[in-house]
N, C-alpha and C positions, 0 to 999 in steps of 0.2 A: 307427257307426264307433267313435267314441271310447269306449273302454272305461272310462269314468271314473265313472259313478255307477250307481245301480240302474236300468238301462234295459235293455230287450230290444232287442238289435241283431242284425241278420242279416248275416253276412258273405257278400258276393257275390264269388266268385273272379273274377280278371281274365279277360276274354273277348276273343277276337279279332274276333267279329262284334258290332258295336254294335247296340243296340236289343233285345237279348235280354231277355225279360220277367223282372223280378226275382222272387225267390221270394215266394210269398204269405204274408202273416201270418195266423196262425190265426184263423178266423172266430169261434171260441169266445171268444177273448180280447176280441172287439169287441162281443159281444152284451150288451145289458141294463145297461150301465154306462158311465160316462165312461171315456175312454181313460186307463189308468194305466201307469206305467212298470214293466215287469217286471224281475226281477233280471238281472244280466248273465249272458251265456252264456260258457261256459268257453273257446270258441275265438275270442272277440273281443279285439282288441288294446287297445282304448282306454278301456274302461269301468271299469277297476279304480280303486277309491279307494285312494290311496296314503297310508299313515300314516307320518309321520316319527317318529323316535325322539328323545326328550329326552336331555340329557347324562347323566342318571342312569340311563339304560337303560329308563325307562318309556315307554309310547306317548303321544305328544302327541295332543291333541284335534284333530279335523278342523276346519278353518277354514270357517265358513259363508260361502257366496257371496252377494254383494249381489244385490238385485233388478235385473233388466235394465231399462235405460231405453229399450230398443228397443220400437217399436210392435209389438203382437202380430200374428201372421199373420192374413190376411183369410179370410173364408168363401169358398166356391167361387165364387159368382156375383160377389162383389166383387173376387175376385182375378184375374178373367179380363180385366182391362183391359190394353190394349196401350200401356204407357207406362213409360219408364225415368226415374223421378224420384228425388229424394233420399229417404233414409229418413225415417221419421216424426220422428226427432230432429234432422233437418237435416243429418245426415252423408251423404256420398256413398259409394256402394259402390265402393271403390277396387280398381283392377286391380293386378296384381302389378308392383312396380317393375321396370323394365328395367335390365339391367346396362349399364355403359358400352359403347357400341357399338364394335366393332372398327373400326379405322381403315382405310378402303379405300384402294387405290392405293399409290403410292410416296411416299417422303418428299419434302418440299418440295425444289425444285431447289437443288442445291448451288452455292455461289458459287465463283468461279474460284480456282485454287490461288494465283494471284498475289495475290488479295485476302486469302487466308488468311495469307500470309506477313507482311503488314503489319498484321494485327490479331490480337488474342487469339483463341484457338480459340473457335468458336461452339458453343453447345449446340443440338443438333438437336431439332426438335419430337418429341413422343411418337410412338412407333410402336405398332402393334397388339400386343396380347398375346393371341394366338389361344386359348391354353389357358384363360385366365380369362374371355374375352369371348364364349365360345361361348354360343349360345342353344339351348334345347331346347324343342320343341313337343310337348305331350302331347295325347292325344285324349280327349275326353269320352265318357261312356258312350253318348250318343246319336249318336255318330259325328262330331260337329262338333269342330273343332280348338279346344283351349283356348288361353288366352293364354300367351305365353312367360314362363318363370319364370327369375329370375336365378340364375346358377350361383355357387357360393361363391367368395369372394375367397381367394387364397392366404394361408395363415397367416403366411408370411414376405413382407416387402415386396420387390418387385422391385428389383434393384440395377443393372439394365442401363443403361449410360451413355446409350443413345439415347432413353431415356424421360425423361431428366432435364429439368426446367425450370432456368432460370438460378439459381444459388445467390446468396445475398446477397454482394455484392462486398467487404463489410467487416463490421465488428462492429455496424453500425447507424450512424445519423446522429449527428452531434454539434453541428450548426449550430442556433442559437437558444437561447432562455432555457429552462433546465431547470425542469420543474414535476412534481409528483406528482398523479396522478388515480386515482380508483377506477373499476373496470370491473365491469359486472354479470356477472361470472364467479366461480365458486367451484371450488377444487380438489375433485376427485371421485374416489372410490375404489370399485372394483367388482371382485369376484373373477373369475378366469378359468374359472369352472365351464363345462363343455361344454354347449352348447345344440343340440338337434336341430331342424332346420328342415324343415317339411313344406309341400307345396303342397296346399291343400284347396279343393275346388270343389263347391258344391251342384249336383246334376243335375236333380232333379225332386221334387215332392211328390205322393204318391199318396193319394187318399181311399178309404175303405172303399166308399163308394157311388158316387162320381162318377169314379173312376179318376184318371188323371194330370191334375193341375190345370195350367192355362195361366197361368204366372206370369212376371213380369219378373225379371231377374237380381237387382234390388234386393230384391224380396220373397222370392226364394229364399234370398238371403243373410241375411235377417232370421231365417229359421228356423234357419240354421246358427249364427247368433250366439246364439240361445236355447240351442242344444245346448252350445256351448262355454262360455257363461256359467254353466251349471249343472253343469259337470263338474269334473274334477280340478283341484287347486289349484296344480299345478306346470306349468301351461300358460298361455300368453297369446297373443293374436290381434291381428293388425294391422287387422282389419276388411275386408280384401280377400281375398288368397289365401295369405297366409303365416301359418302356425301354428308357434309355438315351444314346445318341451317340454324340461324338464330331464332327462327319462328317455326312452329309446326307446319308441315305441308298438309293442307287440308285434303281429306279423302285418303290419306295414307296412314295405315296402322300396322300392327304387328303381323297381319296377314299380308302375303304378297299381293300387290296390286299391279296390273299391267296397263301401261299407257302407250298410245301411239301419237307420234308427232311428225308433222311434215318437216323434212329437212331439205335444204337446197342441194340440187345436183350440181357439183362444181363444173360439170361439162355441159350443163343445160340441155340435156338430151331427153329427160323425162322427169316426172314428179316422183319423189322418193319419200317414203314414210318409215320412220324408225320406231320399232316396238321395243320397249324395255320394261323390266320389272323393278319395282321399288318396294322396300319393306322397312318399316320403322324398327330400329334395333334397340336403342336406349338413349337416354339423355345423360349428359355429363357436364362438367365445367372445370375451368382451370383451378378453381378453389380446391379440388382434390389434391393438386400438387402441393399447395400450401398446408393442407391437412397432414400430408405425408411428412413434410419437412418439420412440422412442429410436434409430431407424435414421438414421444420418447421411446415407445416400444416398437417402432417401425424398423424394418431392415430393408436391405436392397430388394428382396423378393416382393416387398409390398409396394414398390414404386407403381403409381397409377399409370401404367403404360399407355392406356387408351387416351387419357387426358394429355399426356406428353405428346403422343402422336398427333392429337388434334391441334395443339398449339404449334408444333413444328410444321404441320400442313398449312396452317394459317400464315406462318412466316414466309413460306415459299409462295403461297398464293398472292400475297400482297406485293411481292417483288417481281412478278412475272412480266411487268412492263419494261423492266430494266435488264433482267437476267433471263437466261435460258435455263429452265429447270431440268436437270438430268439426274436420275437416281433418286435416292431417298431424301437427301438433304443438300445436294450440291447445286450451287447457282453459278453459272458461267456467263462472262461477258460475251456478247455475240462476235466481237472482233477478236481474231486470234492474237495472242501475245507474241508469238513467233511462228514462222512457217519454214518448213523444209520440204518443199514440193518434190524435190528430187528424191527424197527418202519416203515419200508418200505419207506424211503426217503433218498436221498443224497442231500447235499447242494453244489451248485456251486457258486463261486464268480465271479464277472465281473464288467463291467462298463456301464454307459450310456454316450453317447457322442452326443451332438447336438449343432447346431449353434443358438445363441440367438442375435437378434438385440436389443442392449441396447443403451447406449450413443455412443458406437462403435459396430462394429460387433465382437462378442466374441464367444469363444468355452466354453461350459459348460460341465464339466466332473464330474461324481460322481460314487461312488461305489454302487453296488447292490448285493443282494444275492437272490437266488431262490432255492426252493426245487423241486426235480424231483424224480420220481420213479426210483429205482435202475435198471441199465441195467445188463443183464447177464442171466444165465440159470434160468428159471422160478422156477423149483423145488428147486434149491439151495436158491433162494431169499425167498421163502415161508418157507423153513426149518429154515432160520435164525430167523424168528419170531415164528414159531409154534413148531419147533423141532419135537419130537416124537408124539406130539398131532396132527400132520398132518393126522395121520392114523385114528383118531377118527371122525366118521361120523358127530357127533354133531358140529364139527368145520368147516365142508365143506361149509356151507352157508356163514360164515364169511370170509372164504378164497375166495369164489366167489366174495363177495362184494369188497375184496381188489384188485382184478385183473380185474373186469368187465370194458370193454372199452379200455383196453390196446392194443397196437399194438405189435404183436409178430412175430417172424420169425422162420420158420422150414427149416432145411437144409438137411434133410434125403432123399430128392427126387433124382431120377436118370432117365436119358433119356434112350431110347431103346439102345443107344450106350454105356450106362454105365457112362455117365457124370453126375456129381452131380450138382444140382441147388437148389435154395431157393425159398420159397414162404412166403408172409407176410399175416397175418390174424389179425382180431380183436377178442378179447375174449368176449364171450357171456355167460359165466358161466361155471359150472363144471357138469360132468356127475353124475348120482345118484349111479353108481356102480364103482368099481375099474376097472383098465385096464384088469385085469384077468377075471372079471365077465361081463363087458359090451359087449353085443353081437352085431354083425353086421348082421342084419336080412337077407339081400340078400345073404350073404356068409355063414351064420350059423356058425360063428366062433367068438371068442372073439377078442378084440382089440389087446391084447398081442399076440395071435396066428397069427393074420393078419400081424403085423409088423415083426414077425419072418419069416413068409412065404414069404412076399413080399420084405422086405428090409434086411433080415438076421440080424435083430437087437434083442438082448436079453435085455429086459427092466430091469433096476436096481430097479425100484420101481413099480412093477406090482400091489401092494396093495394100490396105490394112485389113486384118481379119474382122469379122462381124462378132457381135456379142450375142451369146445364147441367152434368151430371157424366159424360157420355159424349161422346167426340169424334165418333163416327160415328152416334150415335143421339140422338133427341130425348128424353132422360131428364132430368127436372127434379125438384129438391127445394127446398122453401121454405128461404130462407137462414137463417131463425130456428132451423131444425133441424140446422144444420151448425156444427161446431166446427173452427176453424183449428188445425192441429197446430203444435207449437212448433218453433223453430229453423229457420225457412225464410227464405230471402233476401227482404229487403224489396223492394217494387215502387216505393218512393218514388224521386224523381229523385236521380241520383247527387250532384249539387251540394249539395242540402240535407242528404243523409245524411253526406257528407264533412264538411260544416260542423259538423254536430252531433257527429260522432265526434271531430273535432279539438278541439271545445270541451270534451268530456268527458275526452279522453285527454291533452290538453296540460297536463301538470303539471310543475313545476320538478324538476330532478334530485334534490333532497333528498327531496321527497315520493315520487318514483318509487322511489328506493332503499329508503325505508321500507316501501313497499308490497311490494317484492320480499322484504324481510326477513320480512314476515308470511307470505308463501308458503313461504319456507324453513323457518319455524317449523312450519307445518302439515305440510310434507313430512317433516321430521326426526322428527316425532312419529308418523308413519304406522307402524303395526305390521303391515303386510301381510306375509304369509308369504314372498312372493317376494323382498322386500327383504332378509329374513334369509338366504334361500338364496343370494342373490348377494353378501351381505355389503356392501351399499351403505352408503357413509359419506361425509359431508361434514365433513372434519376441522376446518375453520375457518369459523365462521358469518359472519365479516366478509368483504365482497367484496374481490376482488383489488385490490391497489394496485400501480400500475406507473409507471415513469419515462416522462414525456412531454416534449416540447419545443414551445415556441411559436416558429414560424419567423419570420424577419424579414419586414417588409412591403415590397412592391415600390414603385417610384416611378412616378407617373402623369404623363403629358405631355398637357396640354390645349393650348389655343391659346397660352397664355402659358408661363412657365417651368415646368419639372418640379417636382413636389412629392410628398411621401410620401402614398400613399393610406392613409386611415384603416383601422384594423383591422376589416375586415368591411364598411365602408361609407364613403362620401365624398360631398361636396356636388358636384352637377353644375356644371360651368363651361362657358364657350364651347368649342364642339367643336374638337378638334384639326384636323380637315379637314371642312368642311361639304360638302353636296351640290354638285357641281362647276358647276352652272349655275342660273339663275333657274327657279323651279318654278311652272308654272301648275297651278291646282287647282280642285276643285269639291266641293260638299257636297250629299249626298243624305240624306234621312231616311225610314226605312220606317215604315209605319203602326204605332201610331196617331198618329204625328206629322202635323201639318197645316201649311199655309202660314202663315208668320209666327210659328212656334213660337219661344219664347224660347231654347231650346237651339240652334237653328240660328243665331239672331242672335248668341248668345254665342260660338259657335265662329268665326263669320266675323269678329267684332271682335277676339277675343283671340289666336287662333292666329298671325296675322302678327306680332304684338308678341312673342310667345314665341319664334317662329322667329328673329326678328331678334336677340334676346338670345343665342340659341344659335349665331348666325353663319350661319343658313340663309337664302338669298334666296328668300323666298316672295312671289309676286305679292300686291299689296295686297288685292285682293278676289278671291273665287272666280268662275269662269266661270258656274257654276250654284250656286244655293243653294235647294233646293226638296225637298218630299216626293216620294216615288216609290212606286208600287204594286209589289209583288213581281213581278207578271206583266209589268211593263215594265222590269225590271232590264236584260235583255239589250239592249233598245233604247237605254236611257240610256248603257250602256257604249259602244255603237257611236257614238252622237252625241258623247260626250266624246272618244273617240279621234279622230274627225273634226275636232274643234275644237282638237286639240293638247294636251289635258289630260294631265298626267303623274302627277297624284296625285288620287285620289278618296277623300274622307272620308265615311264612312257612320255615321249615328247610328242605332243599332238598339235596338228595344224588347225587352229581355231576350234579346238575341242572335239574334232571329228573322231568318232570311235569310242568316246568316253563311256557311253552306256554299256556297250558290249564288253569293254575291259573290266568294268566294275562287276558286271554279271559273272564273267568268267572267274575273276579273282575272289569275290565275296561269297558266291554261291557254289561254284563248281570245283575249283582247285584249292581254295583256302590259302592262296598266296597273297601277301600284302602288296598292294599296288599304290603307286604315287604318280599322278599325272601332272605334267607341266605344259602349259600352253606355249606355243611358239612366240606369242607376243610378250609373254613373261620373260622369255629368254633374252628379249631385246632391251630389257630395262638396264639402266646405266650401272647401278651397283649390283653386279651379278652375285658377288659374295653374300651380300645382305639378303638377296632373293633366296639363295640356297639355304641360308641360315633359317629363314622363315619356313622353308620347305622341311627342314630338319625337325622343327617343332611338331609337325604332323607325323613324320616318319617315326620319331622316338615314341610318341604316344601310341601309334598303331602297333609298334613292336613290344609294347608293355612297359616302357619307361615312364618316368614322371619328370616333367620339365622343371617344376618348382613346387613348393608347398606354401600354403597360407598358414602360418604358425598358429594364429588364433583359432582356426578351424580344427587343426590337428589336436590342439591341447584344450579345446573347449573354453578358451579364455573369454571373458566378458559375458558368458552365457550361463547364468546361475542355475537356470532350469535344466541344463544338460550336465549330467554327472560325468566327471572327467574320465572315469575308468569304464564308462559304458559307451558302446558304439552306437552311432546314429546312421541311418540310411536316408539319403536324400534322393528323391525321385523326381523325374520330369516326364510330362506327357503332352502329346500334340496329335492332332488329326489334320491331315491335309486332304483337300478335296481335289481330285484329279479332273482334267478336262473330260467332257461328256463322252468322247469316243477316242479309242486308241488305235492300235495297229489293225488294219483291215476293218475299221469301223466298229470294232467290238466295244460294248459298253464298259465304261470304267467305273471302278468302285473306289471309295475313299480308303486311305491308308492311315493307320494309327501306329504310333511308336511310343514306347515307354522305356525310359532309362532309369538306372538305379546305381548309386555308388556302391562299390564293393570293398573299399578300403577305408580305414579309420580317418585318413587325411582328406577324404572327400575329393580325391583327384582322379581315381580310376573308376570308369563306368562301363556297364554292359547295357545292351539294348535288345529289346524284343520288338519286332515289327510284324504287324498283321494286316490283312486286308479285311475291311469291314464288309458285312453282308449288305446287299443292296435291296432296298424295299421301296418301290415306287409309290407306295400308298402312305408313306410317312413324310413329315416335313424335315427340314434341315436340323431342327432342334434334336430330334430323336437320333438322327444319324451321327450327331456330334458325340454321343456317348460311346466310349470305347467298349467294344464287346469283348467278352472273355477276360475281363480284367482280373477276376479271381485266379484264373489259371496263370496269367502273366505274372502276377505278384507272387504266387506260390513258387514259380520257377526262379524268379529273381531272388527270393529269399534262400532258395537252395544254393544258388551260386554264392551268395553272401556268406552263408554258413560254411560252405566248403572252403572259402578263402580265409575266414576268420575263426573257425571252430566255435562260433557262437552266433546268436541272432541279434539284430539291432534292438535296442531298448526303446527307440523312438523312430518314427517314420515322418519325414517332412516331405509333403507331396506338393509340387508346383505344377499346376495345370494350365496349359496355354490354349488359346483359341476358343474361349467360351465367352459368349455375350451375356449381358445381365438377364435376359429372358430365358437363358438356358441354365442358370445357376442351380435352380432347384432340382431339375431332372438329372443333370450331371452329378451333382453332389449325392443325391439319393442313390443312384445306381452305382457309381464308382466307389464311394466311401463304403457302402455295404459290401461291395466286392472285395475291397482291401481287407476289411474286418473279417469277412468270411474266409479269405485265403489264410489269414493268420491263425484263426481258431481251428480251421479244418486241417491245415497242414501240420500244425504242432499243437497238441493238446495243452490247454491252459495258457497259450501264448497270446498276450494282449498288450502289444506295444502302444505307447502313446502316439496319437496320430494328429498331425496338423495338415489341413487341406486348404491350399492357397491358390486362387486363380490369378494368373498374370495376364494383364490386358495391355496390348501395344497399339491396337487400332482405335485410337481415340484422338481427340483434337485439343488436348490440354498442352499448353506451351508455357515455359518460364522465360523471364527476362530479368537480369539483375537490375536493381534500381539505379546503380551508379556506373553502369558499364553498358556498352553496346555489344559486348561479347556474350558467349554462352555462359550459363551457370557452371560452376565447378562440378566435376564428377563427385558423386557422393551427396548431392543436394537432395534433401528429403522434405516433403511437406505432408503433414498429417492433420491439418486443421483447415477450416474455412471452405476448401474445395472438396473435401472428403465427405463421407457420411457423418452426420453430426454425432451419432452414437455408435456406429459400426466400427469394426476393426479393419481399416484400410489406410493406405498411404500411397503417395506418388514418390518415386525414387528415380532420379536421373543418375545412373551409375557409370555412364560413359563420358569420355571427353568429346566435346563438340568439335568435330573436324571440319564439317561443312554444313552451312545452313544453321537452322535452329534445332537444338537438341530436343528429342521427344522423351519425356519420362515414361517409365512403365508404371502401370497402376496395379497395386497388389490388394486383393480383397480376401480376407480370411473368412472362409465359410465354415470351418470346423476346427476346434483346437482343444485338446486336453493335455497339452504340454506346458501350460501356464506361461506362455510367452508374455513378456512386457513389450511395450512399443519399442524401446531402445534395443532390446536384445534381438527381436525379430528383424528390425530394420538393419542392424549391423550384420547379423548372420546372412541376410539376403544380399547386402552390398558386398560382403566378403566373398560370397559364392560367385559373384560376377567377376572375381579375379582368378577363378580356377579354370577358365576356358583355355585349353592348351594349344589352340591354333594360333594364338597371337599374344604378344606381350602387352596387352591392353585389358582394361576392365571393359566388359561388354554391357549391352543395354538391358540384359535380364539374366537370371542365374544360369550357370553352365549346364545343369541337368536339363533344363527346358530347351536351351539352345541345342544340346546334343539330340534331344528327341526330335526337334525340327530337322536337324541334319539327317538323322536316321530315316525319318519319313520321306524326305526328299531323295535319299539314296534309293529307297524302294521305287520311287517314280522313275529313276534311271534304270533300275532292273527291268521295269515293265516296258520301257521304250523298245519298240521293234521286237519284242519277245514273241516268238512264234506260238508258244503255248504257255499261257499264264499259269495254268493248273500244275505244270511241271515244276514251277518255282515254289509251290505252296505245299504245306502239310497241315491239315486242319486249320486252313486259312492263315497260318503263319508262314512267313518267308523262311525257306530252308537255308539259313546261313551255314556255311561250311563249319564243321566242328572245330577246325583249327582256329577259327576267328570268332566263334560264338561268345567267348569270354574276353574278347579284346575290343578295343575301340576302333573297329573297322570303318566307322562313319566319319572319322576326323578328316 
């Protein structure tokens, strides 16, 4: 293909009949020597070496290419494995990013003309842009359909009114104490040089002797990366299907063209030829980002995503000599930051680096940490954890679980000529016998004997099990001969990995920003040729300073008189409204707890006293207080229900049995359950621990721990009528692991919560399982299905509780990326409007649709302090959209590390919010989270939706029949708990 260096490439013209045999490479070239790269052919488009001219007219030197970090291709027999794993460096073979999907159907239902006359004109949700959102499917040479490739974004931003999101209603908020903060963003300059974009896809690798090799997509792409890494200096590659070039590739146009290029066999066994397809897609430039920033009618949906992706790809490409590129934007130092080999993970630090179109085009840089499985000799790695217990057969299954799915490399192989070479495998478990005892049936000898006879190797650990390296065959290799490849996901438990990462990554803002300055220094000193071609420049090394405000604190109402809630936290007092009646309760403890355990006695003695101080009427003693085997949990639930128990307290050893307990309580019996881990019982201030537990118990039993006066009385919010009720909703979708119990496919879970009281403290939740469709991308699956039915049912509960419907609905949507805004807004807003008008004739509440984003890399630092910014710090200029209605709010107290603000983007509003009103309303909602006496990082209804979705994940764990838990794809929460906060 690529005519970029001295290689012999054969152009294969486009053909209508897939599967036509490619032209043969001369056999003379292959005989008696290692495969070498021949000079380029005159008719090939991509193999020319381009020489740039200096300013004085002389020719500049060619820029040497760095060595590839990618693992070399495998020999024929090693490459025939049927497995699609990550590359050897830990990266995934990325598919081509999809364009924003066109929006199906019609616009959300319009409100009545009468309603329009008494309100300001509303902004309709985005409509499809058919010209830009078209997808094109190309065919591979083998006849299969290739992935869809994104079409170019228009160089001019669309100005159509119907695509607009709400504009900021004012020049920004003014309420609160003005402060200045630094943000981890830098002004960024890049020229608008044209960039040609190509879809490139490897088809097959052909061996001189063995013909077409059977390879996974990942292995095919590793050959393609080798080709691209070693070719022209004015191209860069996203690692998936997009290739960028500063000059056109001759011979390549909008029709798919097939090329063949000789590639070196890393094992020097035969000549290999890579065949790949390449298609010209479109041209673009970074100037599109500047067009977007300067366009007064542009909104978030108009961000030129293709241009942004191109610049981000460039930033990764030019730093690959220093950093290891993993994922979409993460760059990691090759040397681990810290290692814990006995726990089977090492932590690497690095950075994320991406362009953000804000008031200006800016570079956003942040630090990241990630845990990987340790690289090195497999036997040594396992010995660090197990030591001499490796020899005990009872530990072999745990050892197998630790290494299943890892990519390993064996280097003991030799050719007939005596040359050493390597093979890579995937681990599929361990043998049942040791190397000394495991027999090879066809040879009637042990594995130990075979390796001595064949490779003259004396095993150091013949009493250890072998590693199975084929899924469908009994092929074993002694673990001491295997090397774990770097940058693979660790198999350690998530909890311990998260704890370790938090410990390493949690640095105060001052230290974090100093680390970012180090990265900027390395980046600005980079002399990569592409940076010069694009004229990349960071004019100011100091991070951006912006104006922020500290919003006023709300007033809390407990049992006694109202008082101001502390900034970010407050001391718990007697509850505003305790559980409405006396509560009978019982205590059970799962193994290894036994009869008379101190923890059981402590709970029975202390919990009633704590409840009394909180105002909850808890019966003096429990009905039961005893250990229980997991096998008898269902029986104990039924007995407790028969005895009239309303609250079950469970003491759990390391959380064992939690999923089953929640399934039995929430779905089957309708009993309120509260679990306490054994390690929680060990904390010093046991009384305070139980007081925090009572926050959850009171909420689950129908009580209200405190009120936020401003929310109850609609103070500060002129757009909310004081005598009219408001419903606040939260929604989230969680994507479960790919397979569950017994290997069954997992589906995503969606949860929607809604307030049902005027004080916005009590919520109900509906949780449903999303339909699974393998033919759609993640963007479509993110849309919550059946939203109209969900909203209709939530409105029924609200009306039943209040004898009226809400006049306004404020909807906070979590888990939506910018590329999904249009689709989610179109489908879900229409469903909400449809639910209102269908369920109740003439009912048209005002609706505000807000997306809450947490997974970003914006961080704040006070100008005059090394500490975190105060809770309530809001920024709505400079780093936001210039004209759109969005803001960053750090609503929580920074307890560890650097606080992350939440980003709020208003996608639809006919409630006439001002910046001050919406920011305060949102901040005050962060004080209504009843699980703790702290303001949390985003509004309580969204947090509750997240909790409800994760509760469903627990229901699904080890469930024998998922269908029995569902009715019309909704989880069948017991009627006793449907209108309660069971998810707390």
